N, C-alpha and C positions, 0 to 999 in steps of 0.2 A: 248549605243549600244544594250542593252538588249531589249529595246522597239522595235528596228528595227527587231531583230531576232524574237521576239514574233509576230510582225505584219506579217513578211514574212512566218511564220510557217503555216499560214492558207491558204488553196487553194483558198477560195473565195476572200480573200484580194489580193492574187497574181493575180487573174483574174481581179479585179478592177484596179490594177496597170497596167496590160497589156492593158486594155482598154484605160486607160489614156495615155499610151505610144503611142498607135496607133492614138488616137484623144484626144488631150489635151483640157482642159476647158469644162468639161461636167457638166451638172446639175445632181441633185439627180435622177430625172426622167429618164434621159438617162442612168445613171449607174444602175438603177433598171432593165433596159433591159438586162444588162450583167448577172444578176443573177435572171432570171424570176421565179425561184422556191422559192425565198426568199421574205419575206415581206419587205415593204418599211422601217419599223423600223429596221429590221435585217441589211439591207444595210447601214442605218444610223449608226448603232453600229459599223460595220466594218470600215466605213469611219472615225469614231471617233478614232478608234485604229490607223489607218493609219496617221491621223492628229497628234495624240499624239507622234507618232514615227517620225514626220516631213517628212514622205514620201509623204504626200498630203498636199497642202496648198489651202486655199479657198480665193475667191475674190467675193465681193458683187458688182454686176452690177445692179443698180436699185433694183428691188425686187428679182432678180435672184442671186443665189449663185453658182459660178462656182468652180469646183474642178480641181486642177492642180497637175501634177506629179512633185515631187521634187526628182531628181535622186541623189542628193548629199549624203544622208546617204548610199545608195547602193554603190556608188563609194568609200566611206570611208571604207566600209566592204571589198571591193575588195583590196584597198590599204593596209589595215591592215592585212587581213587574206589571201586572195587568192594569191595575187602577191608574198607575202613572202614565201608561201608554194610551189608555182610552180617554183620559181627561180632555185632550185637545179635540177629539172627535165629538165628544158629548157637547162641549162648548160650541162647536160648529153647528151641530144639530139644533141646539137651543137658539142660536142666532138665526138660523134658517126659519125656524118656527116663528120667531118674533117678527121677522120680515114678512112672512106669509100672513100672519094675523093682522099686521098693520095694513097690508095691502087690501085685505078683506074689509077693513073698517073705514077706509077712506070714502067720503061721500061723493067724490067726483069720479069714482070708478064706474065704468059702464058694465051692465050685466052682459053675460055671454049670450050669443044668439042661439 
């Protein structure tokens, strides 16, 4: 998971992932268009980090190499970290909603002036 966090820490790599989320199966040339200020070699280095983290997988089609987004590592982060930390907050919001709804349903409640 360290490789995934390292890969996601860089804004340029997140932009590449966003581009693949919008349109999967892109060539290096297409992905260079996402980061026009960067050299082709720089984009290749970022893609290598994403591949090492298993966030991007490649496919050879003839002489073309296509890059695909692999959302599984991001989902694993969500399941391991985010969902576990948000559960208490969601439970609190549900309890607050229930208390609010119960207060609105009481017959002895006075209407607001």
